[in-house]
C-alpha positions as CSV (number, residue, x, y, z in Angstrom):
1,M,40.7,186.1,105.4
2,E,42.2,182.2,105.8
3,K,45.7,182.1,107.4
4,R,47.8,181.0,104.1
5,A,51.3,178.5,106.4
6,I,53.9,177.7,104.4
7,F,56.9,176.9,107.1
8,G,55.2,175.4,110.1
9,T,53.0,177.8,111.3
10,Y,53.7,180.4,109.7
11,D,52.0,183.0,106.6
12,R,54.8,184.1,104.9
13,K,54.1,187.7,106.7
14,E,54.6,185.5,110.1
15,L,57.9,184.1,108.8
16,D,59.6,187.0,107.4
17,A,58.9,188.3,111.4
18,Q,61.1,185.4,113.1
19,Y,64.2,186.3,110.8
20,N,63.3,190.2,110.2
21,N,66.3,191.2,113.3
22,R,67.1,194.6,112.0
23,E,63.4,194.8,112.3
24,R,62.8,192.9,116.0
25,F,66.1,194.9,117.2
26,P,66.0,197.9,115.8
27,D,69.0,199.1,117.6
28,Y,71.2,197.0,114.9
29,A,72.9,200.1,113.3
30,A,74.2,201.2,116.4
31,Y,76.5,197.9,116.5
32,F,77.1,198.6,113.7
33,R,79.4,201.6,113.5
34,K,80.1,201.0,117.0
35,W,81.3,197.3,115.6
36,A,83.2,199.7,112.1
37,D,85.0,201.8,114.5
38,D,86.1,198.9,117.4
39,S,87.5,197.4,113.9
40,A,89.5,200.4,113.2
41,R,91.0,200.9,116.3
42,T,91.9,197.0,116.9
43,R,93.4,197.4,112.8
44,E,95.4,200.3,114.4
45,S,96.3,198.5,117.7
46,L,96.9,195.4,116.8
47,S,99.8,193.9,114.4
48,G,98.4,192.2,112.1
49,K,98.1,190.8,108.1
50,L,95.4,192.6,106.1
51,D,94.4,191.8,102.7
52,V,95.8,187.8,102.9
53,S,94.3,186.4,99.2
54,Y,93.2,183.0,99.9
55,G,92.1,182.6,96.6
56,E,91.3,183.9,92.6
57,H,88.2,185.4,93.9
58,P,88.8,189.3,95.0
59,K,86.3,189.2,97.6
60,Q,88.7,186.2,99.0
61,T,90.8,187.8,101.3
62,L,91.3,187.4,105.2
63,D,93.4,189.6,107.6
64,I,95.6,187.9,110.4
65,F,95.7,189.2,113.6
66,P,98.9,187.0,115.0
67,A,99.0,185.6,118.8
68,D,102.6,186.9,120.5
69,G,103.5,182.9,121.3
70,T,104.4,180.4,118.6
71,N,101.9,177.6,117.5
72,A,99.5,179.6,118.4
73,A,95.7,178.2,118.1
74,I,93.7,179.4,115.1
75,N,90.5,180.4,115.7
76,L,89.0,181.3,112.1
77,F,86.2,183.8,112.3
78,I,83.4,184.4,110.0
79,H,81.6,186.8,109.5
80,G,77.7,187.4,109.1
81,G,74.9,189.4,107.1
82,Y,73.2,187.1,105.9
83,W,75.1,185.9,103.2
84,Q,74.1,189.4,101.4
85,S,76.4,192.1,103.6
86,L,78.8,193.4,105.3
87,D,82.8,192.9,106.1
88,K,85.6,191.4,107.3
89,S,86.3,194.6,108.1
90,D,83.5,195.1,110.0
91,F,85.0,192.1,112.5
92,S,88.5,193.1,113.3
93,Y,86.7,193.8,117.0
94,V,86.5,189.7,117.2
95,A,90.3,189.8,116.8
96,R,90.3,191.4,121.0
97,G,88.3,188.9,122.9
98,F,90.8,186.1,121.9
99,V,94.6,187.6,120.7
100,P,95.0,188.0,124.8
101,H,94.3,184.7,125.2
102,D,96.9,183.4,122.7
103,V,94.8,182.7,119.8
104,T,95.8,183.7,116.4
105,T,92.8,185.4,114.7
106,I,91.8,185.1,111.1
107,V,88.3,187.0,109.7
108,I,87.6,185.9,106.7
109,N,86.0,187.6,103.3
110,Y,84.0,186.0,101.1
111,A,81.8,186.5,97.7
112,L,77.7,187.6,98.9
113,A,75.0,187.4,97.1
114,P,73.3,188.0,94.2
115,G,76.4,188.6,92.8
116,D,77.5,184.9,94.2
117,G,74.8,181.8,94.8
118,M,75.1,179.9,98.5
119,D,77.1,176.9,96.6
120,E,80.1,179.1,95.4
121,I,79.8,181.1,98.7
122,V,80.7,177.8,100.5
123,R,83.5,176.9,98.4
124,Q,85.1,179.9,99.4
125,N,85.0,179.5,103.3
126,R,86.0,175.9,102.1
127,A,88.9,177.4,101.1
128,A,90.0,179.4,103.3
129,V,90.0,177.1,106.3
130,A,92.6,174.5,103.4
131,W,94.7,178.1,103.0
132,T,94.6,177.9,106.7
133,W,96.0,175.1,107.4
134,E,98.7,175.2,104.7
135,N,100.0,178.3,105.6
136,A,99.5,178.5,109.4
137,E,103.5,177.8,109.9
138,A,104.5,181.1,108.0
139,F,102.2,183.2,110.5
140,G,103.3,181.0,113.9
141,A,100.1,179.4,114.0
142,D,99.5,175.5,115.2
143,R,97.6,173.8,112.7
144,E,97.0,171.5,114.2
145,R,94.3,173.6,116.7
146,I,92.3,175.3,113.7
147,Q,88.6,176.2,115.6
148,V,85.8,177.4,113.4
149,S,83.5,180.5,114.9
150,G,80.9,182.7,113.4
151,H,77.7,184.8,113.9
152,S,74.0,183.7,111.9
153,A,75.3,182.9,108.7
154,G,78.7,182.2,109.3
155,G,77.1,180.5,111.8
156,H,76.0,178.2,109.7
157,L,79.2,178.8,107.2
158,V,81.0,176.9,110.3
159,A,78.1,173.4,110.4
160,M,79.4,173.6,106.7
161,L,82.7,173.3,107.0
162,L,82.3,170.3,110.4
163,A,80.1,168.8,107.1
164,T,83.8,168.8,104.8
165,D,85.5,166.3,103.1
166,W,89.0,167.5,103.3
167,T,90.7,164.9,102.2
168,S,88.3,164.8,98.6
169,F,88.4,169.7,99.1
170,A,92.4,169.8,98.7
171,P,95.4,167.4,98.4
172,G,97.1,166.5,101.5
173,L,94.4,167.8,103.6
174,P,93.0,165.6,106.9
175,R,90.1,164.4,107.5
176,D,89.9,166.5,111.0
177,V,91.8,170.2,109.5
178,V,88.9,171.2,111.9
179,K,89.3,170.5,115.4
180,T,86.6,172.3,116.9
181,G,83.3,174.6,116.0
182,C,81.8,178.0,117.3
183,A,78.1,178.9,115.9
184,I,76.7,181.5,117.1
185,S,72.7,182.4,116.4
186,G,73.1,180.4,112.8
187,L,71.4,178.4,110.7
188,F,71.0,175.9,110.0
189,D,67.7,175.0,107.9
190,L,67.6,177.0,105.3
191,E,64.3,176.1,103.8
192,P,62.6,178.3,105.7
193,I,64.8,181.0,104.8
194,R,64.4,179.8,101.0
195,L,60.4,180.5,101.6
196,C,60.9,184.1,103.2
197,Y,62.0,187.4,102.3
198,L,65.2,187.0,102.1
199,N,65.6,184.6,99.4
200,E,64.5,187.9,96.9
201,V,68.6,188.5,96.8
202,L,69.6,184.9,97.5
203,G,68.1,183.3,94.8
204,M,68.1,179.5,96.1
205,D,66.2,177.2,95.0
206,E,65.2,174.2,96.8
207,A,67.4,171.8,95.6
208,E,70.1,174.3,96.7
209,A,68.4,174.9,99.9
210,A,69.1,171.6,101.0
211,R,72.5,171.0,100.3
212,N,73.2,173.5,102.3
213,S,71.5,172.6,105.0
214,P,73.6,171.5,107.5
215,V,70.8,169.7,109.6
216,R,69.8,167.0,106.1
217,L,74.1,166.5,106.0
218,S,76.5,164.1,107.2
219,Y,79.4,164.2,109.7
220,T,82.2,161.7,110.1
221,V,84.1,163.9,112.4
222,A,83.6,163.9,115.7
223,T,84.3,167.4,115.9
224,P,83.4,169.5,119.4
225,L,80.4,172.4,118.9
226,L,79.9,174.7,120.5
227,I,76.0,176.5,119.4
228,A,75.1,179.7,121.0
229,V,72.0,181.7,121.1
230,G,70.9,184.8,122.6
231,A,67.7,184.5,124.3
232,L,65.9,187.1,123.3
233,E,66.4,186.4,119.6
234,S,63.5,184.3,118.0
235,D,61.4,181.6,118.2
236,E,63.0,180.6,114.8
237,Y,66.4,180.8,116.4
238,H,66.1,179.1,118.9
239,R,64.8,176.8,116.9
240,Q,67.6,175.7,114.2
241,A,70.1,176.0,117.3
242,H,68.0,172.7,119.0
243,A,67.6,170.9,115.3
244,M,71.0,171.2,115.3
245,E,71.5,170.4,118.8
246,T,69.9,167.2,117.6
247,V,72.0,166.3,114.9
248,W,74.6,166.4,116.9
249,R,74.0,164.5,120.1
250,S,71.9,161.3,117.8
251,L,75.9,160.8,116.2
252,G,77.1,161.4,119.1
253,Y,79.5,164.3,118.7
254,P,80.1,166.3,121.7
255,T,78.3,169.5,121.7
256,E,76.6,172.5,124.1
257,V,73.9,175.1,123.7
258,M,74.5,178.4,125.3
259,D,71.8,180.1,125.9
260,A,73.0,183.2,126.6
261,T,70.7,185.3,129.0
262,D,69.7,188.9,128.5
263,L,71.5,189.1,125.0
264,D,69.3,189.4,121.8
265,H,70.9,188.9,118.2
266,F,73.7,192.1,117.5
267,T,74.3,191.9,121.3
268,I,76.4,188.8,121.7
269,A,78.1,189.3,118.5
270,D,79.2,192.0,119.7
271,R,80.6,189.8,123.8
272,L,83.4,188.6,121.0
273,G,85.2,191.8,121.9
274,S,85.4,191.3,125.0
275,S,87.8,188.5,126.0
276,D,86.3,188.2,129.5
277,S,83.2,187.6,128.3
278,E,80.6,184.6,128.8
279,I,81.1,183.5,124.9
280,V,84.7,184.2,124.3
281,Q,85.9,182.4,127.4
282,A,83.6,179.1,126.3
283,Q,85.7,178.8,123.2
284,L,89.1,178.6,124.5
285,P,88.9,175.2,126.3
286,H,88.5,174.3,123.5
287,I,90.6,175.8,120.5
288,R,93.5,175.2,123.8
289,S,93.1,171.3,123.4
């Protein structure tokens, strides 16, 4: 039977394989357990304000892990899970990477598919950023130094936040609410996502995939963007990373791609809990500036 390509040179089976990280890296379950355990210990060892509401939807909550000092920079972290799984409680451990550097860490929760679609997921993350800017002083942080970072689907949402017209989104917000971004193993072109097995849950049509594809959007603020991808990740993840880099460079905006040696889709996220890791250290100069 002749091969039927549906995206680039990939047929459906090949495209599915490019994005099926659980099949590609079968030890993923051990990392999920590790993250849950590390996160539980983080919540016990670091003072935090948990399950703070930032909107009406029951999933619109966030956990705040303040730095010790005042006027600390802020790292807003968005978890992955292909917009359909995992929870902020699985990623409290990220605070262990940043709080020791006097960076207040906020982990965002948001609604998941299939209960809510991509447009609503994006809106909720925008609402979390707006809430943070409006309330930062109450938890001793500096709203003029907000970074957004995220892994996998969270990396996609980082780029969507950089495309946001904040002055239209909420009254009183400046156009440059977000000062820097870090997208780790991100997804910036949702057309292959629409065409592969993931869309069986996401349910995107072509128009929704297009308007939520960062590589197709406009960016009016020259926000520095760090794009990180594990060296062991699939070709599609590398294509996605370099496609976003191309957009940023075409605009003349500051960007860097980190090809993390010997790391895969899960080990790169695991390194976010280590304050001395390369992926954490690379973000600090941008957050603190």
